[in-house]
C-alpha atoms as an extended CHARMM CRD file, in Angstrom:
* protein
*
       141  EXT
         1         1  MET       CA             24.9380000000        6.0790000000       18.8410000000  PROA      1               0.0000000000
         2         2  THR       CA             21.2200000000        5.9380000000       20.2260000000  PROA      2               0.0000000000
         3         3  LEU       CA             18.8420000000        8.5610000000       20.2330000000  PROA      3               0.0000000000
         4         4  GLU       CA             15.3600000000        7.8410000000       22.0970000000  PROA      4               0.0000000000
         5         5  TYR       CA             12.8680000000       10.0370000000       21.3190000000  PROA      5               0.0000000000
         6         6  GLU       CA              9.5160000000       10.2710000000       22.9230000000  PROA      6               0.0000000000
         7         7  LYS       CA              6.2110000000       12.5440000000       23.0440000000  PROA      7               0.0000000000
         8         8  SER       CA              7.6600000000       14.5060000000       26.1740000000  PROA      8               0.0000000000
         9         9  GLN       CA             10.5380000000       15.5110000000       24.2310000000  PROA      9               0.0000000000
        10        10  SER       CA             10.3130000000       18.8040000000       22.2520000000  PROA      10              0.0000000000
        11        11  LYS       CA             10.6060000000       18.7790000000       18.6630000000  PROA      11              0.0000000000
        12        12  ASN       CA             13.8870000000       20.2810000000       18.8790000000  PROA      12              0.0000000000
        13        13  GLU       CA             15.7840000000       18.6870000000       21.4180000000  PROA      13              0.0000000000
        14        14  PRO       CA             15.6320000000       14.6870000000       21.0270000000  PROA      14              0.0000000000
        15        15  GLY       CA             16.2560000000       12.8260000000       24.3100000000  PROA      15              0.0000000000
        16        16  GLY       CA             19.6810000000       13.4080000000       25.3620000000  PROA      16              0.0000000000
        17        17  VAL       CA             21.8480000000       13.0330000000       21.9930000000  PROA      17              0.0000000000
        18        18  THR       CA             22.0370000000       16.1000000000       19.5840000000  PROA      18              0.0000000000
        19        19  THR       CA             24.5350000000       14.9420000000       17.0120000000  PROA      19              0.0000000000
        20        20  MET       CA             24.8150000000       11.8420000000       15.0050000000  PROA      20              0.0000000000
        21        21  ASP       CA             27.2820000000       10.1840000000       12.9030000000  PROA      21              0.0000000000
        22        22  GLU       CA             26.4960000000       11.7280000000        9.2850000000  PROA      22              0.0000000000
        23        23  LYS       CA             28.7820000000        8.8130000000        7.5690000000  PROA      23              0.0000000000
        24        24  LYS       CA             26.3620000000        6.1190000000        9.2070000000  PROA      24              0.0000000000
        25        25  LYS       CA             23.0230000000        5.3220000000        8.1150000000  PROA      25              0.0000000000
        26        26  THR       CA             20.0940000000        5.9620000000       10.5640000000  PROA      26              0.0000000000
        27        27  ILE       CA             17.5490000000        3.0750000000       11.7720000000  PROA      27              0.0000000000
        28        28  LEU       CA             14.2830000000        4.5650000000       13.1770000000  PROA      28              0.0000000000
        29        29  ILE       CA             12.7490000000        1.4600000000       15.6180000000  PROA      29              0.0000000000
        30        30  TYR       CA              9.0500000000        1.6220000000       17.0710000000  PROA      30              0.0000000000
        31        31  SER       CA              7.9800000000       -0.5270000000       19.5610000000  PROA      31              0.0000000000
        32        32  PRO       CA              5.3570000000       -0.2040000000       22.3910000000  PROA      32              0.0000000000
        33        33  ASP       CA              8.2950000000       -2.3440000000       24.2160000000  PROA      33              0.0000000000
        34        34  LEU       CA             10.9760000000       -0.2280000000       25.6660000000  PROA      34              0.0000000000
        35        35  ASN       CA             12.8060000000       -3.2330000000       26.1040000000  PROA      35              0.0000000000
        36        36  PHE       CA             12.8530000000       -4.2680000000       22.5930000000  PROA      36              0.0000000000
        37        37  CYS       CA             13.6260000000       -0.7170000000       21.3670000000  PROA      37              0.0000000000
        38        38  PHE       CA             16.5080000000       -1.2630000000       23.6090000000  PROA      38              0.0000000000
        39        39  SER       CA             17.8960000000       -4.5350000000       22.6680000000  PROA      39              0.0000000000
        40        40  LEU       CA             17.7480000000       -3.7140000000       18.8960000000  PROA      40              0.0000000000
        41        41  SER       CA             19.3250000000       -0.1200000000       19.4880000000  PROA      41              0.0000000000
        42        42  MET       CA             22.4680000000       -2.2660000000       21.4280000000  PROA      42              0.0000000000
        43        43  LEU       CA             22.7350000000       -4.8520000000       18.2810000000  PROA      43              0.0000000000
        44        44  PHE       CA             22.9700000000       -2.0670000000       15.8060000000  PROA      44              0.0000000000
        45        45  GLN       CA             24.3330000000        0.9320000000       17.3390000000  PROA      45              0.0000000000
        46        46  ASP       CA             28.0030000000        0.3910000000       16.2910000000  PROA      46              0.0000000000
        47        47  ARG       CA             26.5920000000        0.2850000000       12.5970000000  PROA      47              0.0000000000
        48        48  TYR       CA             24.3320000000        2.6030000000       12.3330000000  PROA      48              0.0000000000
        49        49  ASN       CA             22.5630000000        5.7630000000       14.0050000000  PROA      49              0.0000000000
        50        50  VAL       CA             19.3800000000        4.1600000000       15.9910000000  PROA      50              0.0000000000
        51        51  ILE       CA             16.6770000000        6.5110000000       16.9590000000  PROA      51              0.0000000000
        52        52  THR       CA             14.0150000000        4.6440000000       18.9420000000  PROA      52              0.0000000000
        53        53  THR       CA             10.2400000000        5.2550000000       20.1750000000  PROA      53              0.0000000000
        54        54  THR       CA              7.6490000000        3.9560000000       21.8250000000  PROA      54              0.0000000000
        55        55  SER       CA              4.9180000000        6.2940000000       20.1670000000  PROA      55              0.0000000000
        56        56  SER       CA              3.3770000000        5.2790000000       17.0030000000  PROA      56              0.0000000000
        57        57  SER       CA              2.2670000000        8.9320000000       16.6790000000  PROA      57              0.0000000000
        58        58  MET       CA              5.8820000000       10.2050000000       16.6170000000  PROA      58              0.0000000000
        59        59  LEU       CA              6.6400000000        7.9100000000       13.2340000000  PROA      59              0.0000000000
        60        60  GLU       CA              5.5640000000       10.9090000000       11.0660000000  PROA      60              0.0000000000
        61        61  GLU       CA              7.7390000000       13.3450000000       12.8580000000  PROA      61              0.0000000000
        62        62  LEU       CA             10.5480000000       11.3490000000       13.1380000000  PROA      62              0.0000000000
        63        63  VAL       CA             10.3160000000       10.0840000000        9.5730000000  PROA      63              0.0000000000
        64        64  THR       CA              9.9160000000       13.6180000000        8.5660000000  PROA      64              0.0000000000
        65        65  HSD       CA             12.7120000000       15.6660000000       10.7170000000  PROA      65              0.0000000000
        66        66  TYR       CA             15.4550000000       12.6610000000       10.5140000000  PROA      66              0.0000000000
        67        67  ALA       CA             16.7480000000       11.1200000000        7.3270000000  PROA      67              0.0000000000
        68        68  ALA       CA             16.0330000000        7.5550000000        8.3970000000  PROA      68              0.0000000000
        69        69  SER       CA             17.3810000000        4.9910000000        6.1380000000  PROA      69              0.0000000000
        70        70  LEU       CA             15.1090000000        2.1590000000        7.4530000000  PROA      70              0.0000000000
        71        71  LEU       CA             12.0790000000        1.8440000000        9.7710000000  PROA      71              0.0000000000
        72        72  ILE       CA             11.6950000000       -1.3140000000       12.2660000000  PROA      72              0.0000000000
        73        73  VAL       CA              8.1120000000       -1.6260000000       13.6980000000  PROA      73              0.0000000000
        74        74  ASP       CA              7.4040000000       -3.9220000000       16.0370000000  PROA      74              0.0000000000
        75        75  ALA       CA              3.4480000000       -3.8520000000       16.1790000000  PROA      75              0.0000000000
        76        76  SER       CA              0.9420000000       -6.4050000000       14.9980000000  PROA      76              0.0000000000
        77        77  PRO       CA             -0.8660000000       -4.9310000000       12.2120000000  PROA      77              0.0000000000
        78        78  THR       CA             -4.0920000000       -2.7530000000       12.6780000000  PROA      78              0.0000000000
        79        79  GLU       CA             -6.0980000000       -0.8180000000       10.1270000000  PROA      79              0.0000000000
        80        80  LYS       CA             -4.5950000000        2.3000000000       12.2480000000  PROA      80              0.0000000000
        81        81  LEU       CA             -1.0110000000        1.3370000000       11.9000000000  PROA      81              0.0000000000
        82        82  ILE       CA             -1.2070000000        0.3710000000        7.9430000000  PROA      82              0.0000000000
        83        83  ARG       CA             -2.7780000000        3.5900000000        7.4080000000  PROA      83              0.0000000000
        84        84  LEU       CA              0.2800000000        5.1600000000        9.3770000000  PROA      84              0.0000000000
        85        85  LEU       CA              2.7740000000        2.8250000000        7.2920000000  PROA      85              0.0000000000
        86        86  HSD       CA              1.0880000000        4.2240000000        4.0400000000  PROA      86              0.0000000000
        87        87  HSD       CA              1.4820000000        7.6240000000        4.8780000000  PROA      87              0.0000000000
        88        88  VAL       CA              5.3350000000        7.2860000000        6.0510000000  PROA      88              0.0000000000
        89        89  LYS       CA              5.8120000000        5.4870000000        2.6950000000  PROA      89              0.0000000000
        90        90  GLU       CA              4.2160000000        8.5150000000        1.1470000000  PROA      90              0.0000000000
        91        91  LEU       CA              6.7220000000       10.6150000000        2.8020000000  PROA      91              0.0000000000
        92        92  ASN       CA              9.7460000000        8.7740000000        2.2780000000  PROA      92              0.0000000000
        93        93  THR       CA              9.0660000000        6.4400000000       -0.7880000000  PROA      93              0.0000000000
        94        94  ASP       CA             12.6750000000        5.0700000000       -0.7130000000  PROA      94              0.0000000000
        95        95  LEU       CA             12.4350000000        4.1450000000        3.1350000000  PROA      95              0.0000000000
        96        96  PRO       CA             12.3550000000        0.2940000000        3.6200000000  PROA      96              0.0000000000
        97        97  ILE       CA             10.0710000000       -0.9370000000        6.3900000000  PROA      97              0.0000000000
        98        98  ILE       CA             10.7380000000       -4.0050000000        8.4920000000  PROA      98              0.0000000000
        99        99  MET       CA              7.7000000000       -5.4090000000       10.5810000000  PROA      99              0.0000000000
       100       100  VAL       CA              8.1930000000       -7.8020000000       13.6560000000  PROA      100             0.0000000000
       101       101  TYR       CA              5.0370000000       -9.0410000000       15.1620000000  PROA      101             0.0000000000
       102       102  VAL       CA              3.2940000000      -12.5900000000       16.5990000000  PROA      102             0.0000000000
       103       103  TYR       CA              1.2630000000      -13.7490000000       13.4910000000  PROA      103             0.0000000000
       104       104  SER       CA             -2.3980000000      -14.6520000000       14.3290000000  PROA      104             0.0000000000
       105       105  THR       CA             -4.5020000000      -16.3900000000       11.9120000000  PROA      105             0.0000000000
       106       106  LYS       CA             -7.4830000000      -14.2100000000       12.7760000000  PROA      106             0.0000000000
       107       107  ASP       CA             -5.4620000000      -11.3160000000       11.3900000000  PROA      107             0.0000000000
       108       108  SER       CA             -4.3730000000      -13.1940000000        8.4560000000  PROA      108             0.0000000000
       109       109  GLY       CA             -6.6110000000      -10.3950000000        6.0900000000  PROA      109             0.0000000000
       110       110  LEU       CA             -4.5170000000       -7.7560000000        7.9610000000  PROA      110             0.0000000000
       111       111  ASP       CA             -1.1210000000       -9.4680000000        7.4290000000  PROA      111             0.0000000000
       112       112  ALA       CA             -1.8400000000       -9.5820000000        3.6890000000  PROA      112             0.0000000000
       113       113  ILE       CA             -2.3770000000       -5.9750000000        3.6260000000  PROA      113             0.0000000000
       114       114  ALA       CA              0.8550000000       -5.0010000000        5.9600000000  PROA      114             0.0000000000
       115       115  ARG       CA              2.9630000000       -7.0230000000        3.6380000000  PROA      115             0.0000000000
       116       116  ASN       CA              1.6720000000       -4.8660000000        0.4330000000  PROA      116             0.0000000000
       117       117  GLU       CA              3.1240000000       -1.7310000000        2.5220000000  PROA      117             0.0000000000
       118       118  VAL       CA              6.0650000000       -2.9850000000        4.0100000000  PROA      118             0.0000000000
       119       119  ASP       CA              9.5050000000       -4.5260000000        2.6760000000  PROA      119             0.0000000000
       120       120  SER       CA              9.6420000000       -7.3980000000        5.3430000000  PROA      120             0.0000000000
       121       121  VAL       CA              8.0670000000       -9.2020000000        7.6020000000  PROA      121             0.0000000000
       122       122  PHE       CA              9.2880000000      -11.1390000000       10.6060000000  PROA      122             0.0000000000
       123       123  TYR       CA              7.1880000000      -13.2970000000       12.7970000000  PROA      123             0.0000000000
       124       124  LYS       CA              7.9770000000      -13.7020000000       16.4770000000  PROA      124             0.0000000000
       125       125  PRO       CA              9.9120000000      -15.2970000000       17.6170000000  PROA      125             0.0000000000
       126       126  PHE       CA             12.4250000000      -14.3800000000       14.9350000000  PROA      126             0.0000000000
       127       127  ASP       CA             15.9890000000      -14.8660000000       14.0310000000  PROA      127             0.0000000000
       128       128  LEU       CA             18.0940000000      -11.7780000000       14.6970000000  PROA      128             0.0000000000
       129       129  SER       CA             20.8600000000      -12.7420000000       12.1070000000  PROA      129             0.0000000000
       130       130  ALA       CA             18.1270000000      -13.3190000000        9.1500000000  PROA      130             0.0000000000
       131       131  MET       CA             17.0030000000       -9.6760000000       10.6720000000  PROA      131             0.0000000000
       132       132  SER       CA             20.4360000000       -8.4980000000       10.3290000000  PROA      132             0.0000000000
       133       133  LYS       CA             20.9210000000       -9.9790000000        6.7840000000  PROA      133             0.0000000000
       134       134  ARG       CA             17.7110000000       -8.2680000000        5.4400000000  PROA      134             0.0000000000
       135       135  ILE       CA             18.9020000000       -5.3940000000        7.0520000000  PROA      135             0.0000000000
       136       136  ASN       CA             22.0860000000       -5.5800000000        5.0090000000  PROA      136             0.0000000000
       137       137  GLU       CA             20.1230000000       -6.5370000000        2.0320000000  PROA      137             0.0000000000
       138       138  LEU       CA             18.0200000000       -3.1900000000        2.5270000000  PROA      138             0.0000000000
       139       139  LEU       CA             20.6500000000       -0.8630000000        3.3820000000  PROA      139             0.0000000000
       140       140  PRO       CA             24.0280000000       -1.9240000000        1.2370000000  PROA      140             0.0000000000
       141       141  VAL       CA             27.1310000000       -0.2530000000        2.0710000000  PROA      141             0.0000000000
């Protein structure tokens, strides 16, 4: 089951889906790329509830209102994003975070700081089977 949540949605009316399978763990995916969100949601929807957003400003609200089991962030580290991820970790200290982005040597300092805030980093292009394996490790049955 996939649930897309965007800024335009009301706080109580997420995009199109109002029920979630409480037996499944929930993966929250943030990416400014809607196609990335869709691709990952298709990959994981059979095993997990999947919530996607293309708005980084929605992460705090989604983590607060949904019992996310894992957060996948598809964005290069910036100071603002790192602060946001730190805040999200404060809201839910048990929430594993995976970041996916293109590595740049000019951002190696931010890369090192981001690695302290998240549980795993995958550089693009990344191996989907390696990411799936890591998700299985972070979300044991």
